[in-house]
C-alpha positions as CSV (number, residue, x, y, z in Angstrom):
1,M,-22.5,-81.0,11.0
2,L,-22.6,-77.5,12.7
3,R,-19.7,-76.2,10.7
4,K,-21.9,-76.9,7.1
5,A,-25.0,-75.3,8.7
6,I,-23.1,-72.1,9.9
7,Y,-21.5,-71.7,6.2
8,I,-25.0,-72.0,4.6
9,F,-26.4,-69.8,7.3
10,T,-23.3,-67.2,6.3
11,L,-23.6,-67.7,2.9
12,C,-27.4,-66.6,2.8
13,L,-26.8,-63.6,4.8
14,S,-24.0,-62.4,2.3
15,L,-26.3,-62.9,-0.7
16,V,-29.2,-61.2,0.3
17,F,-26.7,-58.4,1.8
18,T,-24.9,-58.1,-1.7
19,V,-28.4,-57.8,-4.0
20,S,-30.5,-55.9,-1.4
21,E,-30.7,-52.1,-2.3
22,T,-32.3,-49.4,-0.2
23,E,-32.3,-45.9,1.2
24,G,-33.9,-46.6,4.7
25,Q,-37.3,-47.8,6.2
26,N,-40.0,-45.8,5.9
27,M,-43.1,-46.6,8.0
28,G,-45.4,-44.0,6.6
29,D,-45.9,-40.2,6.6
30,F,-48.7,-38.7,7.7
31,R,-50.4,-35.0,6.7
32,E,-52.9,-33.7,8.6
33,L,-54.8,-30.1,7.9
34,I,-56.2,-28.3,11.0
35,P,-58.4,-25.2,10.3
36,L,-58.1,-22.3,12.6
37,P,-60.2,-19.8,13.7
38,T,-58.3,-17.5,11.3
39,K,-60.1,-19.6,8.8
40,D,-56.5,-20.3,8.0
41,T,-55.2,-24.4,8.0
42,L,-52.4,-25.6,9.6
43,V,-50.7,-28.3,8.0
44,L,-48.8,-30.7,10.3
45,N,-46.5,-33.2,8.3
46,R,-45.3,-36.1,10.5
47,Y,-42.4,-38.3,9.5
48,Q,-40.8,-41.2,11.0
49,G,-38.2,-40.2,13.5
50,D,-34.8,-41.5,13.9
51,W,-34.6,-42.5,17.5
52,W,-36.6,-45.9,19.0
53,F,-37.2,-47.2,22.7
54,G,-38.8,-50.1,24.2
55,I,-38.4,-53.8,25.3
56,N,-37.3,-56.8,23.9
57,G,-37.6,-60.5,25.2
58,G,-37.7,-64.3,23.9
59,V,-35.9,-67.7,24.5
60,N,-32.6,-68.7,24.2
61,T,-31.5,-72.1,22.6
62,S,-28.2,-73.7,22.9
63,F,-25.8,-76.2,21.9
64,Y,-23.2,-77.1,24.3
65,F,-19.7,-78.7,23.1
66,S,-15.9,-78.8,24.0
67,K,-14.7,-80.4,27.2
68,L,-16.6,-80.3,30.6
69,K,-14.7,-81.9,33.1
70,M,-16.4,-82.4,36.4
71,P,-15.1,-84.2,39.9
72,L,-17.3,-87.2,40.4
73,T,-19.5,-87.2,43.5
74,Y,-20.4,-90.9,43.6
75,S,-18.2,-93.9,42.5
76,V,-19.4,-95.8,39.2
77,F,-18.7,-99.4,39.2
78,D,-17.0,-99.2,35.9
79,T,-13.2,-99.8,35.4
80,L,-12.9,-96.7,33.3
81,I,-13.9,-94.7,36.5
82,P,-11.6,-96.2,39.2
83,T,-12.0,-93.7,42.3
84,P,-15.1,-90.7,43.4
85,D,-12.0,-88.4,43.1
86,S,-11.2,-88.8,39.4
87,L,-12.6,-86.3,36.8
88,I,-15.4,-87.0,33.8
89,N,-15.6,-85.4,30.4
90,F,-19.1,-84.8,29.5
91,P,-20.1,-85.0,25.7
92,S,-22.0,-82.2,24.1
93,G,-25.4,-81.0,25.1
94,F,-28.3,-79.0,24.6
95,G,-30.7,-76.6,26.7
96,M,-33.0,-73.9,26.8
97,G,-33.4,-70.4,28.7
98,Y,-35.0,-67.0,28.4
99,Y,-34.2,-63.5,28.3
100,I,-35.5,-59.9,28.8
101,G,-34.4,-56.4,28.8
102,L,-34.6,-52.9,27.5
103,Y,-33.9,-52.0,24.1
104,G,-32.6,-48.3,22.2
105,E,-31.9,-47.9,19.0
106,W,-31.0,-45.1,16.3
107,M,-32.1,-45.3,12.5
108,P,-31.5,-42.1,10.9
109,R,-35.2,-42.7,8.4
110,D,-32.9,-41.8,4.8
111,S,-30.4,-44.2,5.6
112,K,-30.2,-48.0,5.2
113,W,-27.4,-48.2,8.0
114,G,-28.3,-48.0,12.0
115,V,-27.5,-49.0,15.5
116,S,-29.0,-50.2,18.7
117,L,-28.2,-51.4,22.3
118,S,-29.8,-54.0,24.2
119,L,-29.4,-54.5,27.8
120,F,-30.7,-58.3,28.9
121,L,-31.6,-57.4,32.7
122,Q,-32.4,-61.2,32.9
123,D,-30.5,-63.6,31.0
124,F,-30.9,-67.4,32.2
125,R,-29.3,-70.0,29.8
126,S,-29.5,-73.7,31.2
127,G,-27.7,-77.0,29.7
128,R,-27.5,-80.7,29.9
129,A,-24.8,-83.2,29.4
130,Q,-25.0,-86.8,30.0
131,T,-22.7,-89.9,29.9
132,A,-23.7,-93.3,28.3
133,P,-25.3,-95.3,31.0
134,S,-23.1,-98.7,32.2
135,A,-23.8,-101.8,30.4
136,D,-25.3,-103.6,33.9
137,T,-28.8,-103.7,35.4
138,M,-28.2,-100.4,37.1
139,K,-27.8,-98.4,33.9
140,E,-25.3,-96.2,36.1
141,A,-24.4,-92.4,34.5
142,Y,-23.9,-89.1,35.8
143,E,-25.7,-85.6,34.4
144,A,-23.7,-82.4,34.5
145,I,-26.7,-79.3,34.8
146,T,-25.6,-76.0,34.2
147,D,-27.6,-73.3,34.9
148,F,-26.2,-69.4,34.2
149,N,-27.5,-66.2,34.8
150,Y,-26.1,-63.4,33.3
151,I,-26.5,-59.3,32.7
152,S,-26.0,-59.0,29.0
153,I,-25.0,-55.9,27.2
154,S,-25.2,-56.4,23.2
155,P,-24.8,-53.5,20.8
156,S,-25.7,-53.8,17.5
157,A,-25.2,-52.5,13.7
158,R,-28.0,-52.8,11.3
159,Y,-28.5,-52.9,7.5
160,N,-31.9,-52.2,6.1
161,L,-32.9,-54.6,3.2
162,A,-34.9,-53.8,0.0
163,L,-38.1,-55.3,1.4
164,S,-39.2,-52.7,3.6
165,G,-38.9,-53.4,7.1
166,L,-36.5,-56.4,6.9
167,Y,-33.2,-55.8,8.0
168,L,-29.8,-57.7,9.3
169,T,-28.2,-57.4,12.1
170,G,-24.5,-58.2,14.0
171,G,-22.7,-56.9,16.9
172,L,-20.9,-57.7,20.3
173,D,-22.1,-59.3,23.0
174,F,-21.0,-58.4,26.9
175,D,-21.8,-61.6,29.1
176,I,-21.6,-60.6,33.2
177,T,-22.3,-63.8,35.3
178,M,-24.8,-62.6,38.0
179,S,-24.9,-66.3,39.4
180,A,-24.4,-69.9,38.5
181,K,-25.3,-73.2,39.6
182,L,-23.6,-76.3,38.5
183,T,-24.7,-79.8,39.7
184,N,-23.6,-83.4,39.6
185,R,-26.3,-85.7,38.9
186,F,-25.8,-89.6,39.7
187,Q,-28.5,-91.4,37.9
188,F,-28.9,-95.3,38.3
189,V,-31.7,-98.2,38.4
190,N,-32.5,-99.9,41.6
191,S,-36.2,-100.8,41.4
192,G,-37.0,-97.3,40.0
193,D,-35.0,-94.2,38.5
194,I,-33.2,-92.9,41.5
195,N,-31.6,-89.2,41.3
196,Q,-28.9,-88.2,43.5
197,D,-27.6,-84.6,42.9
198,K,-24.7,-82.8,44.4
199,A,-23.5,-79.2,44.0
200,N,-20.5,-78.8,42.0
201,V,-17.4,-76.4,43.8
202,M,-16.5,-75.1,39.9
203,S,-16.9,-72.0,39.1
204,P,-17.8,-70.4,35.6
205,T,-16.0,-67.5,34.1
206,K,-17.2,-64.3,35.7
207,F,-17.2,-62.3,32.1
208,R,-17.8,-63.7,28.7
209,F,-17.2,-61.8,25.5
210,G,-19.1,-63.1,22.1
211,L,-20.2,-62.1,18.6
212,H,-23.5,-62.2,17.2
213,A,-25.5,-61.7,14.0
214,G,-29.3,-62.2,12.5
215,I,-32.1,-60.8,10.6
216,G,-35.5,-59.6,11.7
217,Y,-38.7,-57.9,10.4
218,E,-40.8,-54.9,11.9
219,F,-43.8,-53.1,10.8
220,L,-46.1,-50.9,12.6
221,I,-48.8,-51.6,14.9
222,A,-50.1,-48.2,16.2
223,D,-50.3,-44.5,15.9
224,I,-50.3,-42.9,19.5
225,N,-51.9,-39.3,20.0
226,H,-50.6,-37.9,16.7
227,K,-47.0,-37.8,18.2
228,F,-45.6,-41.7,18.2
229,R,-45.7,-45.0,16.3
230,V,-45.1,-48.0,17.5
231,L,-43.3,-51.1,15.4
232,F,-43.4,-54.9,16.4
233,N,-40.2,-56.6,15.6
234,P,-39.4,-60.2,15.5
235,Y,-36.0,-61.5,14.9
236,I,-33.7,-64.2,15.4
237,T,-29.8,-64.2,16.0
238,V,-27.1,-66.8,16.6
239,N,-24.7,-66.1,19.4
240,G,-21.0,-67.4,20.2
241,G,-18.1,-66.2,22.5
242,T,-15.6,-67.2,24.9
243,S,-15.6,-70.4,27.1
244,L,-18.1,-71.0,30.0
245,I,-15.8,-72.9,32.4
246,S,-12.2,-73.3,32.6
247,D,-11.7,-75.3,36.0
248,Y,-9.8,-78.5,36.0
249,G,-9.0,-78.1,32.1
250,S,-12.6,-77.6,31.0
251,S,-13.0,-75.3,27.8
252,R,-16.9,-75.6,27.7
253,N,-18.3,-73.2,25.0
254,T,-22.3,-73.0,23.9
255,L,-23.5,-71.8,20.1
256,F,-27.1,-70.8,21.0
257,A,-29.8,-68.9,19.2
258,R,-31.8,-65.6,20.4
259,I,-36.0,-66.0,19.1
260,G,-37.4,-63.1,20.4
261,V,-39.2,-60.0,19.9
262,A,-39.1,-56.1,20.7
263,L,-41.8,-53.8,21.0
264,K,-40.3,-50.0,20.2
265,V,-41.9,-46.8,20.5
266,G,-40.7,-43.4,18.5
267,P,-42.0,-39.9,18.3
268,D,-42.7,-38.4,15.0
269,E,-40.7,-35.4,13.3
270,V,-43.1,-32.8,13.2
271,R,-42.9,-30.2,10.3
272,K,-45.5,-27.1,10.4
273,D,-46.5,-24.8,7.5
274,T,-49.8,-22.6,7.2
275,L,-52.0,-22.2,4.2
276,Q,-53.0,-18.8,4.3
277,Y,-57.1,-18.0,3.4
278,N,-58.0,-16.6,0.3
279,P,-60.9,-14.2,0.6
280,N,-61.4,-13.4,-3.4
281,F,-61.9,-17.2,-3.9
282,H,-65.5,-17.8,-6.1
283,P,-66.5,-21.2,-6.5
284,P,-67.6,-21.9,-10.2
285,P,-71.4,-22.5,-10.7
286,E,-72.7,-25.8,-9.9
287,S,-74.4,-28.0,-12.1
288,Y,-74.2,-31.9,-13.3
289,A,-75.6,-33.6,-16.1
290,S,-79.0,-35.5,-15.7
291,A,-80.4,-38.5,-18.4
292,R,-83.1,-40.7,-19.0
293,H,-83.0,-44.1,-20.3
294,D,-86.3,-45.8,-21.7
295,K,-85.5,-49.7,-21.4
296,G,-86.4,-51.4,-24.9
297,P,-87.6,-55.2,-24.6
298,D,-85.8,-57.6,-23.0
299,F,-85.1,-61.2,-24.4
300,P,-82.4,-63.4,-23.2
301,G,-79.7,-63.8,-25.9
302,F,-80.2,-60.6,-27.5
303,V,-78.9,-56.9,-26.6
304,E,-80.9,-54.3,-25.1
305,P,-82.0,-51.8,-27.8
306,L,-81.7,-48.0,-26.6
307,L,-84.9,-46.4,-27.4
308,A,-84.3,-42.5,-26.1
309,L,-81.6,-40.3,-24.6
310,E,-82.0,-37.0,-22.8
311,A,-78.9,-35.1,-21.2
312,K,-79.6,-31.4,-20.5
313,P,-77.6,-29.5,-17.3
314,V,-79.7,-28.7,-14.5
315,E,-79.7,-27.2,-11.1
316,R,-77.2,-29.3,-8.8
317,P,-78.9,-30.2,-5.4
318,K,-77.3,-30.2,-2.0
319,I,-76.6,-33.9,-2.0
320,S,-74.1,-36.3,-0.2
321,E,-70.6,-36.2,-1.8
322,E,-70.1,-40.1,-1.7
323,V,-69.2,-41.2,-5.5
324,A,-69.5,-45.2,-5.7
325,E,-67.2,-47.0,-7.9
326,A,-67.9,-47.1,-11.6
327,S,-70.3,-49.5,-13.0
328,T,-68.7,-52.7,-14.5
329,I,-71.5,-53.3,-17.0
330,D,-71.1,-52.4,-20.4
331,T,-73.7,-50.8,-22.2
332,K,-74.0,-49.4,-25.7
333,V,-75.4,-45.7,-26.0
334,V,-76.2,-43.9,-28.9
335,V,-76.0,-39.9,-28.6
336,P,-78.1,-38.3,-31.1
337,E,-76.2,-35.1,-33.5
338,N,-77.6,-32.3,-32.1
339,N,-74.3,-32.2,-29.6
340,P,-76.2,-31.9,-26.3
341,P,-74.2,-29.8,-23.6
342,A,-70.9,-31.1,-22.4
343,R,-71.4,-32.9,-18.6
344,R,-69.7,-30.6,-16.2
345,I,-68.1,-32.0,-13.2
346,S,-68.6,-29.9,-9.6
347,V,-65.9,-29.0,-7.8
348,R,-66.3,-27.4,-4.4
349,S,-64.1,-26.4,-1.7
350,G,-64.6,-28.4,1.4
351,A,-66.5,-31.3,-0.3
352,R,-65.4,-34.8,0.1
353,K,-65.4,-36.9,-3.0
354,T,-65.1,-40.8,-2.1
355,Y,-64.1,-43.4,-4.8
356,Y,-64.0,-46.8,-4.7
357,F,-61.4,-49.5,-5.7
358,P,-62.9,-53.2,-7.2
359,S,-60.9,-55.5,-5.1
360,S,-58.3,-55.5,-2.4
361,A,-55.4,-55.4,-3.8
362,S,-56.6,-52.8,-7.0
363,T,-54.8,-49.2,-6.4
364,T,-55.8,-48.3,-10.4
365,L,-57.5,-45.2,-10.6
366,S,-60.8,-45.6,-12.9
367,N,-61.7,-42.9,-15.6
368,E,-64.1,-41.9,-13.1
369,I,-61.7,-40.9,-10.8
370,K,-59.6,-39.3,-13.7
371,D,-62.5,-37.0,-14.8
372,Y,-62.7,-35.5,-11.5
373,L,-59.5,-35.2,-11.2
374,D,-59.0,-33.3,-14.6
375,A,-62.1,-30.8,-13.0
376,V,-59.8,-30.7,-10.1
377,S,-56.8,-29.9,-11.8
378,Q,-58.3,-27.0,-13.8
379,F,-60.2,-25.8,-10.1
380,L,-56.7,-25.7,-8.9
381,K,-55.2,-23.7,-11.5
382,D,-57.8,-21.0,-11.2
383,N,-57.6,-20.7,-7.2
384,P,-53.7,-20.8,-6.6
385,G,-54.5,-20.7,-2.7
386,S,-56.1,-24.0,-2.9
387,T,-55.1,-27.4,-1.6
388,V,-56.0,-30.8,-1.8
389,R,-56.5,-33.4,1.0
390,I,-56.0,-37.3,-0.4
391,V,-56.5,-39.9,2.0
392,G,-56.0,-43.7,1.3
393,H,-57.9,-46.6,2.7
394,S,-58.1,-50.7,2.8
395,D,-59.9,-53.5,3.7
396,D,-58.8,-55.8,6.2
397,Q,-57.8,-58.4,3.5
398,G,-53.9,-58.8,4.0
399,T,-51.4,-58.1,6.6
400,F,-51.2,-54.6,8.7
401,S,-48.5,-54.0,6.4
402,Q,-50.0,-54.8,3.2
403,N,-53.2,-53.0,3.7
404,Q,-50.5,-49.7,4.7
405,K,-49.2,-49.8,1.8
406,R,-52.8,-50.1,-0.5
407,S,-54.3,-47.3,1.0
408,E,-50.6,-45.0,0.7
409,E,-50.3,-46.5,-3.1
410,R,-54.1,-45.1,-3.8
411,A,-53.1,-41.6,-2.3
412,R,-50.3,-41.5,-4.5
413,Q,-51.6,-42.6,-7.6
414,V,-54.3,-39.3,-7.1
415,V,-51.2,-37.3,-6.9
416,Q,-49.7,-38.5,-9.6
417,Y,-52.2,-37.6,-11.7
418,L,-52.7,-34.2,-10.5
419,V,-48.9,-33.8,-11.2
420,S,-49.2,-34.9,-14.6
421,K,-51.8,-32.1,-15.0
422,G,-49.3,-29.5,-13.8
423,I,-50.3,-29.0,-10.1
424,S,-47.4,-28.5,-7.8
425,S,-46.5,-31.4,-5.1
426,G,-46.6,-28.8,-2.5
427,R,-50.5,-28.1,-2.9
428,L,-51.4,-32.2,-2.5
429,F,-50.9,-33.7,1.2
430,P,-51.7,-37.4,0.9
431,R,-51.4,-40.1,3.7
432,G,-52.8,-43.7,4.4
433,D,-54.7,-44.7,6.7
434,G,-54.6,-48.4,6.2
435,S,-57.4,-50.7,7.5
436,R,-57.7,-48.3,10.5
437,V,-60.7,-46.0,9.8
438,P,-63.3,-48.7,8.0
439,I,-66.8,-47.5,7.0
440,G,-68.3,-50.8,6.4
441,D,-68.4,-54.0,8.0
442,N,-65.0,-56.1,6.8
443,R,-67.0,-59.1,7.5
444,T,-69.1,-58.8,4.6
445,E,-67.6,-58.1,0.5
446,E,-70.0,-55.0,0.6
447,G,-68.4,-53.2,3.4
448,R,-64.8,-54.2,2.2
449,R,-66.1,-52.6,-0.8
450,K,-66.7,-49.6,1.3
451,N,-63.4,-49.3,2.8
452,R,-61.5,-49.8,0.0
453,R,-61.1,-46.3,-1.2
454,V,-60.0,-42.9,-1.5
455,E,-61.0,-39.4,-0.1
456,I,-60.6,-36.0,-1.8
457,V,-61.2,-32.8,-0.2
458,I,-60.3,-29.3,-1.3
459,V,-59.2,-26.8,0.8
460,Q,-59.4,-23.6,0.8
């Protein structure tokens, strides 16, 4: 049964390894624009670094197998065990334990391969195995209790899978035995359960060599001081190696699983650039279109008739640049044939335009956003020194990783549209803030609608 389980686990890992294609993990890039006293703009491009350091820990679940022969400590009234000096062969058993240690990793951002090193300063593994009780009323039996405490060194390699954050790992284990306690427990029933313990004189092996393989998933949980990022990494590995005990002809071994988490911190790679101030920039005249819609009679079951429509350019007042999402109500508009002046969209350096998305999962640009981006692309062509900062946001409806990806995708959609209009990507600075910067209450639909947004700012 154990052999079949190992075979199935190995087959599943090989299938995942075969179909996965990736060029490395990327937990998000950040771009920040900082105005300088000279009126220039400092651009900080932050990329995920290659080095990570942290702690890891969890539990060990062990299956003990193969021979374990221990000297008896008390005689048992059984013809199969004639004297106290006889050896008894204990059956297989199970155990638990725990571990905690330090962690280091080198994971190039553009590679699908990486290496890591774990140093487990406390690696405790306990096991129990019990003989079958005697057939008489005293139910005499022996139990072997083995407690091992190791310092373990585990170098590993990792391979990133197609799903961002998911990876396979495998490597070596070097276990140095720091302490061990082997106990014979004689158990019987005499008006109650009675246990008699005696420490055993057997010695465990001082050094063990082993192998491990497993799978893990990591995701971003924090950005520290705009310089470091923190990843949370749950994982599971299956470990095996050389025997634990060899005295008295024993060959006791174990196959165990580590179930744990790693918390790791890595410094970002920062690249700086400066956008020069253009003193010859002159913003275009600002105006917008106003409309008057006179409603007619309103009867259930009838389409409301449009009685009048008036449009004209007027001077734009100084109002907030916040723009609501496009209305979902379709209204039939009849435009007079006298060709009124075309609607002009204001584009102004330093102003922030905010557009909202109708659902948590939506990332597609609406026609309203595209109309504004058309005006932005023309503005950028007229002003070669201008750049655009694009920040995507999300509500909290999903995991941290999902919300981060949605915010990045909203910013990326804006970049793609402007690039399709002939704007160089070097003038566009997108980033995704996930759900970390809410402006509305995520407990209400209205608040969540405000949070799923993209903000567009032109920087001169």
